[in-house]
TORPA-4810 file (N, C-alpha, C, O; in nm, 3 decimals):
<nodes>
NODE_1_24.123_10.610_8.770_24.136_10.758_8.737_24.291_10.802_8.787_24.345_10.803_8.898_M
NODE_2_24.344_10.844_8.629_24.462_10.907_8.672_24.461_11.081_8.690_24.569_11.133_8.717_T
NODE_3_24.375_11.144_8.679_24.385_11.254_8.701_24.358_11.346_8.820_24.325_11.275_8.915_G
NODE_4_24.358_11.457_8.849_24.301_11.512_8.941_24.208_11.608_8.985_24.231_11.724_8.953_L
NODE_5_24.083_11.580_9.068_24.003_11.639_9.080_24.008_11.749_9.196_24.025_11.752_9.318_L
NODE_6_23.975_11.857_9.065_23.998_12.001_9.125_23.865_12.038_9.160_23.773_12.032_9.078_I
NODE_7_23.846_12.080_9.293_23.665_12.145_9.294_23.704_12.316_9.261_23.812_12.370_9.282_K
NODE_8_23.597_12.369_9.212_23.562_12.480_9.240_23.452_12.571_9.305_23.334_12.536_9.310_K
NODE_9_23.503_12.701_9.360_23.460_12.726_9.456_23.400_12.870_9.412_23.434_12.961_9.337_Y
NODE_10_23.276_12.837_9.513_23.176_12.945_9.456_23.146_13.028_9.581_23.094_12.981_9.682_H
NODE_11_23.185_13.164_9.566_23.207_13.276_9.653_23.104_13.364_9.645_23.096_13.412_9.532_V
NODE_12_23.003_13.414_9.740_22.920_13.488_9.706_22.956_13.603_9.785_22.978_13.574_9.903_A
NODE_13_22.968_13.714_9.759_23.029_13.872_9.816_22.903_13.995_9.853_22.832_14.038_9.762_I
NODE_14_22.891_14.032_9.959_22.798_14.105_9.959_22.851_14.273_10.023_22.887_14.294_10.140_L
NODE_15_22.844_14.373_9.916_22.900_14.461_10.021_22.876_14.603_9.958_22.930_14.594_9.848_E
NODE_16_22.840_14.693_9.966_22.815_14.837_9.914_22.946_14.887_9.852_23.032_14.906_9.939_N
NODE_17_22.991_14.916_9.713_23.123_14.938_9.682_23.128_15.129_9.716_23.081_15.223_9.653_D
NODE_18_23.211_15.122_9.847_23.201_15.244_9.850_23.364_15.292_9.907_23.380_15.401_9.961_E
NODE_19_23.446_15.223_9.891_23.553_15.190_9.950_23.671_15.096_9.824_23.789_15.063_9.824_H
NODE_20_23.593_15.088_9.762_23.665_14.915_9.693_23.669_14.839_9.751_23.742_14.746_9.716_G
NODE_21_23.612_14.831_9.845_23.644_14.705_9.898_23.577_14.556_9.809_23.577_14.440_9.851_F
NODE_22_23.551_14.579_9.748_23.471_14.435_9.665_23.613_14.406_9.583_23.675_14.303_9.607_V
NODE_23_23.656_14.495_9.495_23.729_14.512_9.379_23.867_14.449_9.482_23.928_14.361_9.421_N
NODE_24_23.908_14.471_9.583_24.022_14.441_9.662_23.990_14.285_9.664_24.065_14.212_9.600_K
NODE_25_23.872_14.225_9.741_23.792_14.105_9.740_23.846_14.026_9.664_23.933_13.941_9.680_V
NODE_26_23.782_14.064_9.567_23.821_13.995_9.390_23.893_13.936_9.376_23.906_13.813_9.380_V
NODE_27_23.996_14.074_9.346_24.121_14.072_9.313_24.242_13.934_9.408_24.310_13.845_9.355_E
NODE_28_24.225_13.973_9.583_24.284_13.866_9.618_24.229_13.747_9.612_24.305_13.651_9.624_A
NODE_29_24.088_13.724_9.592_24.060_13.521_9.597_24.096_13.510_9.442_24.128_13.391_9.429_L
NODE_30_24.104_13.551_9.361_24.156_13.512_9.221_24.287_13.484_9.218_24.326_13.387_9.154_K
NODE_31_24.394_13.584_9.303_24.514_13.538_9.304_24.536_13.465_9.378_24.654_13.429_9.374_S
NODE_32_24.454_13.400_9.480_24.500_13.314_9.547_24.458_13.156_9.486_24.545_13.069_9.490_W
NODE_33_24.348_13.127_9.440_24.257_13.023_9.384_24.241_12.991_9.228_24.173_12.905_9.173_Y
NODE_34_24.348_13.117_9.158_24.334_13.136_9.038_24.211_13.083_8.963_24.106_13.144_8.944_S
NODE_35_24.240_12.974_8.929_24.107_12.907_8.816_24.005_12.844_8.907_23.892_12.834_8.860_D
NODE_36_24.024_12.801_9.024_23.946_12.694_9.112_23.845_12.775_9.177_23.810_12.721_9.282_R
NODE_37_23.783_12.890_9.151_23.736_13.032_9.229_23.613_13.087_9.145_23.633_13.135_9.034_I
NODE_38_23.476_13.081_9.203_23.372_13.133_9.078_23.356_13.242_9.186_23.366_13.210_9.305_V
NODE_39_23.335_13.346_9.155_23.270_13.502_9.237_23.169_13.529_9.172_23.159_13.550_9.051_I
NODE_40_23.053_13.529_9.288_22.931_13.619_9.254_22.935_13.726_9.317_22.952_13.704_9.437_H
NODE_41_22.925_13.867_9.283_22.884_13.983_9.349_22.756_14.059_9.377_22.683_14.087_9.282_T
NODE_42_22.720_14.096_9.511_22.561_14.132_9.517_22.582_14.290_9.588_22.656_14.326_9.680_F
NODE_43_22.501_14.350_9.519_22.503_14.520_9.633_22.349_14.506_9.688_22.302_14.611_9.732_D
NODE_44_22.264_14.392_9.692_22.143_14.386_9.720_22.144_14.279_9.879_22.227_14.190_9.891_D
NODE_45_22.057_14.304_9.971_22.124_14.186_10.025_22.029_14.066_9.989_22.049_13.945_9.981_T
NODE_46_21.905_14.154_9.967_21.782_14.044_9.880_21.795_13.970_9.776_21.706_13.886_9.772_H
NODE_47_21.883_13.963_9.669_21.955_13.924_9.584_22.008_13.813_9.640_21.974_13.706_9.590_D
NODE_48_22.103_13.810_9.755_22.211_13.724_9.811_22.158_13.644_9.854_22.213_13.534_9.861_L
NODE_49_22.046_13.659_9.895_21.992_13.600_10.027_21.869_13.480_9.905_21.831_13.365_9.928_F
NODE_50_21.838_13.573_9.779_21.800_13.455_9.699_21.898_13.362_9.581_21.847_13.261_9.531_E
NODE_51_22.010_13.394_9.550_22.103_13.358_9.481_22.091_13.222_9.587_22.045_13.114_9.549_A
NODE_52_22.139_13.247_9.723_22.203_13.100_9.812_22.104_13.028_9.835_22.126_12.908_9.854_V
NODE_53_21.949_13.083_9.842_21.873_12.975_9.881_21.834_12.870_9.714_21.787_12.756_9.713_N
NODE_54_21.865_12.938_9.614_21.825_12.872_9.465_21.905_12.756_9.458_21.881_12.635_9.449_I
NODE_55_22.047_12.854_9.466_22.168_12.735_9.448_22.206_12.618_9.557_22.288_12.527_9.544_N
NODE_56_22.102_12.657_9.694_22.091_12.533_9.748_22.023_12.480_9.727_22.073_12.368_9.728_K
NODE_57_21.887_12.466_9.696_21.763_12.366_9.653_21.803_12.345_9.494_21.717_12.278_9.436_A
NODE_58_21.900_12.382_9.420_21.969_12.321_9.289_22.061_12.260_9.321_22.142_12.248_9.229_T
NODE_59_22.106_12.184_9.469_22.221_12.132_9.459_22.337_12.156_9.410_22.420_12.074_9.369_N
NODE_60_22.348_12.319_9.414_22.461_12.380_9.359_22.483_12.519_9.447_22.488_12.631_9.397_K
NODE_61_22.498_12.483_9.606_22.526_12.555_9.745_22.657_12.636_9.685_22.742_12.599_9.603_P
NODE_62_22.641_12.767_9.759_22.773_12.817_9.733_22.869_12.801_9.843_22.809_12.792_9.950_F
NODE_63_23.027_12.792_9.858_23.037_12.733_9.931_23.175_12.881_10.078_23.266_12.869_10.160_D
NODE_64_23.104_12.972_10.023_23.183_13.060_10.136_23.097_13.175_10.088_23.075_13.178_9.967_M
NODE_65_23.026_13.302_10.192_22.989_13.406_10.184_23.072_13.520_10.235_23.100_13.525_10.355_A
NODE_66_23.107_13.599_10.165_23.199_13.709_10.259_23.088_13.850_10.253_23.000_13.893_10.180_V
NODE_67_23.141_13.879_10.351_23.036_14.017_10.399_23.096_14.101_10.486_23.156_14.054_10.583_L
NODE_68_23.085_14.271_10.457_23.142_14.342_10.562_23.155_14.308_10.673_23.148_14.186_10.691_G
NODE_69_23.182_14.406_10.805_23.229_14.359_10.932_23.066_14.452_10.994_22.973_14.423_11.070_A
NODE_70_23.090_14.525_10.942_22.899_14.538_10.975_22.782_14.448_10.969_22.706_14.425_11.063_E
NODE_71_22.774_14.400_10.852_22.638_14.329_10.817_22.643_14.259_10.944_22.758_14.214_10.939_K
NODE_72_22.600_14.224_11.044_22.587_14.117_11.142_22.465_14.087_11.127_22.449_13.972_11.166_M
NODE_73_22.320_14.157_11.068_22.220_14.080_11.071_22.220_13.980_10.952_22.192_13.860_10.952_A
NODE_74_22.263_14.072_10.837_22.312_13.941_10.721_22.378_13.805_10.720_22.366_13.712_10.641_E
NODE_75_22.451_13.816_10.829_22.502_13.696_10.856_22.387_13.647_10.903_22.320_13.568_10.837_R
NODE_76_22.350_13.695_11.036_22.265_13.594_11.120_22.179_13.535_11.055_22.152_13.423_11.101_M
NODE_77_22.110_13.573_10.944_22.011_13.498_10.847_22.040_13.417_10.765_21.981_13.311_10.746_V
NODE_78_22.146_13.464_10.699_22.228_13.369_10.652_22.269_13.253_10.734_22.235_13.140_10.697_L
NODE_79_22.344_13.270_10.851_22.334_13.118_10.916_22.216_13.025_10.930_22.225_12.904_10.909_Q
NODE_80_22.083_13.098_10.973_21.994_13.075_11.013_21.944_12.927_10.870_21.936_12.804_10.865_H
NODE_81_21.923_13.049_10.775_21.898_12.971_10.613_21.985_12.871_10.587_21.948_12.759_10.551_S
NODE_82_22.060_12.891_10.597_22.156_12.762_10.589_22.315_12.741_10.644_22.414_12.800_10.601_N
NODE_83_22.309_12.656_10.735_22.390_12.647_10.856_22.529_12.577_10.774_22.640_12.580_10.829_P
NODE_84_22.511_12.520_10.647_22.649_12.496_10.642_22.741_12.575_10.514_22.827_12.539_10.433_A
NODE_85_22.682_12.684_10.541_22.744_12.807_10.471_22.835_12.854_10.530_22.803_12.915_10.632_L
NODE_86_22.992_12.849_10.495_23.083_12.920_10.546_23.073_13.119_10.540_23.092_13.186_10.438_K
NODE_87_23.044_13.165_10.656_23.061_13.312_10.632_23.179_13.380_10.680_23.215_13.370_10.797_I
NODE_88_23.234_13.440_10.603_23.330_13.550_10.627_23.330_13.690_10.628_23.295_13.763_10.535_V
NODE_89_23.380_13.731_10.767_23.330_13.902_10.795_23.450_13.946_10.788_23.527_13.899_10.872_M
NODE_90_23.507_14.044_10.694_23.642_14.105_10.705_23.637_14.270_10.675_23.533_14.320_10.632_C
NODE_91_23.757_14.351_10.701_23.733_14.459_10.647_23.867_14.485_10.569_23.858_14.580_10.490_Q
NODE_92_24.052_14.393_10.573_24.116_14.399_10.467_24.142_14.283_10.414_24.065_14.187_10.412_D
NODE_93_24.261_14.287_10.364_24.317_14.179_10.311_24.406_14.047_10.403_24.438_13.933_10.369_E
NODE_94_24.426_14.118_10.523_24.492_13.987_10.579_24.407_13.890_10.622_24.411_13.767_10.611_T
NODE_95_24.296_13.995_10.694_24.179_13.924_10.772_24.113_13.831_10.692_24.066_13.730_10.744_G
NODE_96_24.102_13.857_10.549_24.046_13.787_10.450_24.094_13.661_10.438_24.026_13.559_10.429_L
NODE_97_24.247_13.675_10.436_24.307_13.543_10.347_24.304_13.407_10.515_24.281_13.286_10.515_K
NODE_98_24.333_13.490_10.618_24.293_13.401_10.706_24.171_13.341_10.739_24.153_13.232_10.793_R
NODE_99_24.106_13.405_10.710_23.951_13.342_10.733_23.914_13.208_10.610_23.869_13.094_10.619_D
NODE_100_23.961_13.292_10.500_23.917_13.191_10.393_24.004_13.046_10.377_23.977_12.946_10.310_C
NODE_101_24.096_13.068_10.449_24.191_12.984_10.439_24.121_12.840_10.518_24.105_12.726_10.475_L
NODE_102_24.097_12.888_10.620_24.031_12.831_10.747_23.872_12.769_10.654_23.831_12.654_10.632_S
NODE_103_23.835_12.862_10.630_23.649_12.846_10.580_23.672_12.766_10.461_23.572_12.697_10.444_A
NODE_104_23.765_12.741_10.364_23.761_12.677_10.262_23.806_12.516_10.242_23.778_12.429_10.160_L
NODE_105_23.903_12.523_10.379_23.984_12.394_10.379_23.911_12.326_10.481_23.944_12.212_10.515_L
</nodes>
């Protein structure tokens, strides 16, 4: 096999978009990972939990979830239901970059 296998990362983002946070996160992730990332955004925690569990059951789990810094309850539920899921909680782009690099590598 002479080709290079490139993994596509699947990322779930949960945030109520009051200050344009989701747009900043999506733009930053796409600029860092270009065509190697698939981003799913969720406004409702129920939709996020459902998607994470469905993808886990179909053997296509999310690689990472990005939550706002105040979403501690959601983080605990995600960690309990899917311990292998890497969860990043951030408020700004520099914190996101630092945490994403450690989570996806």
